C-alpha positions as CSV (number, residue, x, y, z in Angstrom):
1,M,20.6,-13.5,3.8
2,N,19.6,-10.0,3.9
3,P,15.7,-9.5,3.8
4,K,14.0,-7.9,1.0
5,I,12.0,-5.6,3.0
6,K,13.8,-4.3,6.7
7,V,11.3,-1.7,8.3
8,E,12.9,-0.1,11.2
9,N,10.7,2.1,13.7
10,L,8.4,3.5,11.6
11,T,5.6,5.7,12.9
12,K,3.5,7.5,10.5
13,I,1.4,10.4,12.5
14,F,-1.1,12.9,10.3
15,G,-1.7,16.2,11.3
16,R,-0.1,20.2,10.3
17,N,3.1,19.6,12.3
18,P,3.4,15.8,13.0
19,K,7.0,15.6,14.2
20,S,5.7,18.0,17.2
21,V,4.4,15.4,18.7
22,L,6.3,12.6,18.5
23,A,7.9,13.1,21.9
24,K,4.4,12.7,23.7
25,L,4.1,9.5,21.6
26,K,7.7,8.5,22.6
27,S,6.6,9.3,26.3
28,G,4.0,6.9,26.1
29,M,0.7,8.9,25.5
30,P,-2.3,7.1,24.2
31,K,-3.1,7.9,21.0
32,D,-7.0,8.9,21.7
33,K,-5.0,11.7,23.9
34,I,-2.9,13.0,21.3
35,L,-5.8,14.0,19.1
36,Q,-7.4,15.4,22.0
37,E,-4.9,17.5,22.9
38,T,-3.0,18.4,19.5
39,G,-5.4,17.5,17.0
40,H,-3.1,14.6,15.3
41,T,-3.9,10.9,14.5
42,V,-1.3,8.3,14.9
43,G,-1.7,6.0,12.2
44,V,1.7,3.7,13.0
45,C,3.4,3.8,16.0
46,N,7.5,2.7,16.2
47,V,7.0,-0.6,13.8
48,S,9.7,-2.9,13.0
49,F,9.6,-5.6,11.2
50,E,11.4,-7.9,8.1
51,V,10.4,-9.5,5.2
52,K,12.3,-12.1,3.2
53,E,12.7,-12.3,-0.6
54,G,9.4,-14.7,-1.8
55,E,7.6,-14.5,1.6
56,V,3.9,-13.5,1.5
57,F,3.6,-11.7,4.8
58,V,0.1,-10.5,5.8
59,I,-0.5,-7.5,8.3
60,M,-4.0,-8.1,9.6
61,G,-6.7,-5.8,12.2
62,L,-9.6,-4.5,12.8
63,S,-10.9,-1.4,11.2
64,G,-8.6,1.5,12.4
65,S,-5.7,-0.8,13.7
66,G,-3.1,1.1,11.0
67,K,-2.6,-1.9,8.6
68,S,-3.3,0.2,5.3
69,T,-1.6,3.1,6.8
70,L,1.5,1.1,6.9
71,I,1.2,-0.4,3.7
72,R,1.1,3.1,2.2
73,C,4.2,3.8,3.6
74,L,6.1,0.9,2.0
75,N,5.7,2.7,-1.7
76,L,5.6,6.5,0.0
77,L,2.0,7.1,-0.7
78,N,2.2,7.4,3.3
79,R,5.6,9.7,3.9
80,P,7.0,8.3,7.3
81,T,6.8,10.9,9.9
82,E,10.0,8.9,11.4
83,G,11.6,5.5,10.6
84,K,13.7,3.6,8.0
85,I,12.1,1.6,5.1
86,Y,14.7,-0.7,3.7
87,I,14.1,-2.7,0.3
88,D,17.0,-4.5,-1.1
89,N,18.9,-2.7,1.4
90,E,18.3,1.0,0.6
91,D,16.5,3.1,2.6
92,I,13.7,4.2,0.2
93,V,12.6,7.1,2.8
94,E,15.5,9.4,1.1
95,Y,15.0,8.5,-2.1
96,D,14.6,11.7,-4.6
97,K,12.1,11.9,-6.6
98,K,13.6,10.5,-9.7
99,Q,14.3,7.4,-7.5
100,L,11.1,7.3,-6.2
101,K,9.5,6.9,-9.7
102,E,11.9,4.4,-11.2
103,F,11.1,2.1,-7.4
104,R,7.7,2.6,-8.0
105,Q,7.3,1.9,-11.7
106,K,9.9,-1.0,-11.5
107,K,10.0,-2.2,-8.6
108,V,6.6,-2.2,-6.9
109,A,3.2,-2.3,-7.4
110,M,-0.1,-2.5,-5.8
111,V,-3.2,-4.2,-5.8
112,F,-6.8,-2.2,-4.3
113,Q,-9.7,-2.8,-3.1
114,H,-11.9,-1.5,-5.1
115,F,-9.5,-2.8,-8.6
116,G,-8.8,0.9,-9.3
117,L,-9.7,-0.1,-13.5
118,F,-9.9,2.9,-15.8
119,T,-14.1,2.1,-16.8
120,H,-13.4,3.7,-20.6
121,R,-10.6,1.2,-21.2
122,T,-10.7,-2.7,-22.2
123,V,-9.3,-5.1,-20.0
124,L,-6.4,-4.8,-22.3
125,D,-5.4,-1.7,-22.1
126,N,-5.8,-1.1,-18.7
127,V,-3.3,-3.9,-17.9
128,V,-1.0,-1.8,-20.6
129,Y,-1.3,0.9,-18.2
130,G,1.6,0.7,-16.3
131,L,4.0,0.0,-19.2
132,E,2.7,2.6,-21.2
133,I,3.8,5.3,-18.4
134,R,7.2,3.4,-18.4
135,G,7.6,4.4,-22.0
136,V,7.4,0.3,-23.2
137,P,6.9,0.4,-27.3
138,G,3.1,-0.8,-28.0
139,D,3.9,-4.3,-29.2
140,E,6.0,-5.2,-26.4
141,R,3.7,-3.7,-23.9
142,Y,0.6,-5.4,-25.7
143,K,2.7,-8.6,-25.9
144,I,3.1,-8.8,-22.3
145,A,-0.2,-7.7,-21.5
146,R,-1.5,-10.8,-23.1
147,K,0.8,-13.0,-21.6
148,T,-0.1,-11.7,-18.1
149,L,-3.6,-11.7,-18.7
150,E,-3.4,-15.5,-19.3
151,I,-1.5,-16.2,-16.2
152,V,-4.3,-14.6,-14.4
153,G,-6.9,-16.9,-16.5
154,L,-8.5,-14.2,-18.0
155,K,-7.2,-15.1,-21.5
156,G,-10.1,-14.4,-24.1
157,W,-11.7,-11.3,-22.2
158,E,-9.3,-8.5,-23.7
159,S,-12.0,-6.2,-25.7
160,H,-14.0,-6.6,-22.8
161,Y,-14.5,-3.6,-20.5
162,P,-14.5,-3.4,-16.3
163,K,-18.6,-3.1,-16.3
164,Q,-19.1,-6.4,-18.8
165,L,-17.1,-8.7,-15.5
166,S,-17.7,-9.9,-12.2
167,G,-15.6,-8.8,-9.3
168,G,-13.8,-11.5,-9.2
169,M,-12.3,-10.9,-12.9
170,Q,-11.8,-7.1,-12.0
171,Q,-9.7,-8.5,-9.2
172,R,-7.9,-10.3,-11.8
173,V,-7.4,-7.5,-14.0
174,G,-6.2,-5.3,-11.0
175,L,-3.6,-8.4,-10.5
176,A,-2.4,-8.5,-14.2
177,R,-2.4,-4.8,-14.5
178,A,0.6,-5.3,-11.3
179,L,2.2,-8.2,-12.6
180,A,3.1,-6.9,-16.2
181,N,5.3,-4.4,-14.9
182,D,7.1,-7.7,-13.7
183,P,8.0,-6.0,-9.8
184,D,9.6,-7.6,-7.2
185,I,7.3,-6.5,-4.8
186,L,3.1,-6.8,-4.5
187,L,1.4,-4.6,-2.2
188,M,-2.2,-5.7,-1.6
189,D,-4.5,-3.8,0.5
190,E,-7.7,-5.9,1.1
191,P,-7.7,-7.1,-2.3
192,F,-10.9,-9.7,-1.7
193,S,-12.6,-8.0,1.0
194,A,-14.9,-6.7,-2.0
195,L,-16.2,-10.5,-3.0
196,D,-18.4,-12.6,-2.5
197,P,-17.3,-15.0,0.0
198,L,-17.4,-18.1,-2.4
199,I,-15.0,-15.6,-5.1
200,R,-12.9,-14.8,-2.2
201,R,-12.2,-18.2,-1.4
202,E,-11.5,-18.9,-5.4
203,M,-9.3,-15.6,-5.8
204,Q,-7.2,-16.7,-2.3
205,Q,-6.3,-20.0,-4.3
206,E,-5.6,-18.3,-7.3
207,L,-2.9,-15.9,-5.5
208,L,-1.2,-19.1,-3.6
209,D,-1.1,-20.5,-7.1
210,L,0.2,-18.1,-8.7
211,Q,2.8,-17.6,-5.9
212,S,3.8,-21.0,-6.6
213,K,5.2,-20.1,-10.0
214,L,6.3,-16.2,-9.4
215,K,7.4,-16.0,-6.1
216,K,6.8,-12.7,-5.4
217,T,7.6,-11.0,-2.4
218,I,3.9,-10.1,-1.2
219,I,2.6,-7.7,1.2
220,F,-1.2,-8.8,2.0
221,I,-3.5,-6.7,4.1
222,T,-6.6,-8.0,5.3
223,H,-9.4,-8.0,8.7
224,D,-10.2,-11.9,8.3
225,I,-7.8,-13.8,10.4
226,N,-8.7,-16.8,8.5
227,E,-7.6,-15.6,5.0
228,A,-4.5,-14.2,7.3
229,F,-3.9,-17.5,8.2
230,K,-4.1,-19.1,4.9
231,L,-2.1,-17.5,2.8
232,G,0.3,-15.9,4.8
233,D,4.0,-17.6,5.4
234,R,3.8,-15.4,8.3
235,V,1.5,-12.9,9.8
236,A,1.9,-9.2,11.9
237,I,-1.1,-8.9,14.1
238,M,-1.5,-4.9,14.7
239,K,-3.7,-3.1,17.0
240,D,-3.8,0.7,17.7
241,G,-0.7,1.3,15.3
242,I,1.2,-1.2,16.7
243,I,2.8,-4.6,15.7
244,E,1.1,-6.6,18.9
245,Q,2.9,-10.1,17.6
246,I,4.6,-12.0,14.4
247,G,4.7,-15.7,13.6
248,T,3.7,-18.5,11.0
249,P,-0.3,-19.0,11.7
250,E,1.1,-22.2,13.3
251,E,3.5,-19.9,15.8
252,I,0.9,-18.1,16.8
253,L,-2.0,-20.4,17.6
254,A,0.0,-22.3,19.8
255,N,1.7,-19.4,22.0
256,P,-0.6,-16.5,21.6
257,K,1.0,-13.4,22.8
258,N,-1.6,-11.6,24.8
259,E,-5.2,-11.7,25.8
260,Y,-5.5,-9.5,22.6
261,I,-4.4,-12.7,20.0
262,K,-5.9,-15.0,22.2
263,N,-9.3,-13.7,21.4
264,F,-8.5,-13.3,17.6
265,V,-7.7,-16.7,17.4
266,R,-10.0,-18.6,19.8
267,D,-12.7,-18.9,17.4
268,I,-10.6,-19.4,14.1
269,D,-10.8,-23.1,12.0
270,R,-8.0,-24.4,12.6
271,S,-8.0,-27.4,10.2
272,K,-8.1,-24.9,7.7
273,V,-4.6,-23.3,8.7
274,M,-2.9,-26.6,10.3
275,Q,-1.2,-28.2,7.3
276,A,0.3,-32.1,6.6
277,K,3.6,-30.9,7.8
278,N,2.5,-29.6,10.7
279,V,0.7,-32.4,12.0
280,M,3.2,-35.4,10.4
281,F,5.6,-37.1,12.5
282,R,8.7,-39.1,11.0
283,P,7.8,-43.2,11.9
284,S,10.2,-44.0,14.0
285,A,10.1,-47.7,12.1
286,L,10.9,-47.8,8.7
287,V,12.2,-50.9,6.2
288,S,13.3,-50.5,2.5
289,L,13.4,-53.1,0.2
290,K,16.7,-54.4,0.8
291,D,16.0,-55.3,4.2
292,G,13.8,-57.9,3.6
293,L,11.0,-59.8,5.4
294,K,12.6,-61.0,8.3
295,I,13.9,-57.2,9.2
296,A,10.2,-55.9,8.1
297,I,8.6,-58.2,11.3
298,Q,11.7,-57.5,13.5
299,E,10.5,-54.1,13.2
300,M,7.1,-54.3,13.8
301,E,7.5,-56.4,16.4
302,Q,10.1,-54.0,18.3
303,S,7.7,-50.8,17.9
304,G,4.7,-52.7,18.5
305,I,3.0,-51.6,15.4
306,S,1.5,-54.3,12.8
307,S,2.0,-52.2,9.5
308,I,5.1,-50.4,8.3
309,F,6.0,-48.6,5.2
310,V,8.8,-49.9,2.6
311,V,11.2,-47.6,0.8
312,D,13.8,-48.1,-2.1
313,N,17.2,-46.6,-1.3
314,D,16.4,-43.2,-2.0
315,R,13.7,-42.9,0.3
316,R,10.9,-43.2,-2.4
317,L,7.7,-44.9,-1.1
318,Q,6.7,-48.4,-2.1
319,G,4.6,-49.7,-0.5
320,L,3.1,-51.0,2.7
321,V,3.1,-54.7,4.6
322,T,1.5,-55.8,7.3
323,I,2.5,-58.2,10.4
324,D,0.0,-61.2,8.8
325,D,1.0,-60.9,5.5
326,A,4.7,-60.7,6.1
327,I,4.5,-64.1,8.3
328,K,2.7,-65.5,6.3
329,A,5.3,-64.6,3.2
330,L,7.9,-66.1,5.4
331,K,6.5,-69.1,5.4
332,E,5.8,-69.1,1.9
333,N,9.3,-67.8,1.2
334,K,8.5,-64.9,-0.7
335,R,9.9,-61.7,-1.0
336,L,8.9,-58.4,1.0
337,A,8.6,-56.6,-2.7
338,D,5.9,-59.8,-3.7
339,I,3.7,-58.6,-0.6
340,L,3.8,-55.0,-1.3
341,Q,0.3,-53.4,-0.4
342,Q,-1.0,-49.9,-2.0
343,T,-3.9,-49.9,0.1
344,F,-3.1,-47.0,1.6
345,Y,-3.6,-42.9,1.2
346,T,-0.7,-40.4,0.2
347,T,-0.8,-37.0,0.8
348,K,1.4,-33.3,0.5
349,P,2.8,-31.4,3.2
350,E,0.9,-28.8,1.9
351,T,-2.6,-30.4,2.3
352,Y,-4.5,-28.8,5.0
353,V,-5.9,-31.1,7.7
354,H,-9.5,-29.9,6.8
355,E,-9.0,-32.2,3.9
356,L,-7.6,-35.2,5.5
357,I,-10.2,-35.6,8.4
358,P,-12.5,-37.7,6.1
359,I,-9.2,-39.8,4.5
360,A,-8.0,-40.2,8.3
361,T,-11.5,-41.5,9.6
362,K,-11.8,-44.1,7.4
363,S,-8.2,-45.6,6.4
364,K,-6.6,-48.1,8.1
365,Y,-3.0,-47.5,8.2
366,P,-1.2,-44.1,8.9
367,I,-1.4,-41.5,5.8
368,A,1.5,-41.3,4.0
369,V,3.4,-37.5,3.5
370,V,5.7,-37.5,0.1
371,D,7.1,-34.9,-1.5
372,D,7.0,-34.5,-5.5
373,D,9.3,-37.1,-6.3
374,D,7.1,-39.3,-4.2
375,R,9.9,-39.8,-1.6
376,L,8.2,-40.1,2.0
377,L,8.5,-37.2,4.7
378,G,6.3,-38.3,7.3
379,I,2.9,-39.9,8.3
380,I,-0.2,-38.9,9.9
381,V,-2.2,-41.3,12.2
382,R,-5.9,-40.3,13.0
383,V,-5.4,-39.3,16.3
384,S,-2.5,-36.6,14.9
385,V,-5.4,-35.2,12.7
386,L,-7.8,-34.9,15.4
387,S,-5.5,-33.6,18.1
388,S,-5.2,-30.4,15.9
389,L,-7.7,-29.3,16.0
390,V,-8.8,-29.1,19.5
């Protein structure tokens, strides 16, 4: 499948004659020396990456790393000095004014750090702005705006003005304005960094909840490694205009590419990055209801375990049986279905490890990881939870 976004050898240099310093940059001259000798600033240097449709791709780095310069290249607010940007296999760098206008109005939307709301417009009129520019008829655009405000949790606030809202609510308005145009791609430039920590965490979860429904392709900029690893399907870490490493949070934690990346991830709270699906394993012993007590006892004895999960023919979890109960039931001529226990914990694969710690410490049995149809995907034992924090 072709990527939704493909960036090839992208470079952005600021100054009077950016192309004149490309040769110096390609020869390996450091960006600080280029600035000193030529007065030009290298924002992004020879960056390449791909983003899949429906992916949350986070670009993170410290101030001055080039992350905000890069995201502004993706809608040509910053015109690249060199390189290609393919959106749905079309190089947008080659767009004329008409094509670019249509691209910005219909395919991509941007959410800014400081909200960018019109203070003289109501919440509703802020949200309809993009639709208004596109020439969407009045009744239709207000219908879309109201529906979008409901999606972001602001139903009932349509007639208020931005100054009457909290920071988190203002950012929801900015998000609603971006979503109202139903763009394929959302560009989010540090949208939560101006918010209080508690509201910021709430907005992060709101975004994840929205994404699970809307499945947009999102490029998200942040300087916060914990935020990056919480939100990102994959993360790109930048330094001095260069991407140092791209990978899933788990890949970067497990195999940091260099000392710079190691320092970045050293103090991260792994329990808020790792999920159940990252620490679960497929059980080596499992029985079906049709197998009966003798098979259950045999499986437990051969595997050296004192309890075993029981599933049906579709691998849907039915319960758990212990070795003591199974032996007793066999003597009493009972069936496997008669002695199933439900005294164990279940969780979804996306649950974060920090939520599982108190469960793992008090549970007598492994935690069962199940999907929405209650099919058993894997199990988590206490040592898996604790070892993931190391």
